[in-house]
C-alpha angles and dihedrals in degrees: 000000000000119000122231117249112241129175114202104154142031088255090055089049092053091048090050089051091051092048091049089053090051092049092048090059094049124088118277118268135149090249090053094049091047090051092048092050089049092049090049091050092049093047092048092050090051091050091049091050090052091049091050091050091052093055 
């Protein structure tokens, strides 16, 4: 079973960025594209939570 990608902390966000860079350098595949999309969604959700907390 695949685990969901969740970004709760700045450290998680940094790891997600590093993983996205690794995936971007790897050969294209449906699995890679799905993981990149999940990372992007998780990172965006984290950024939105930060923005809401600042308001």
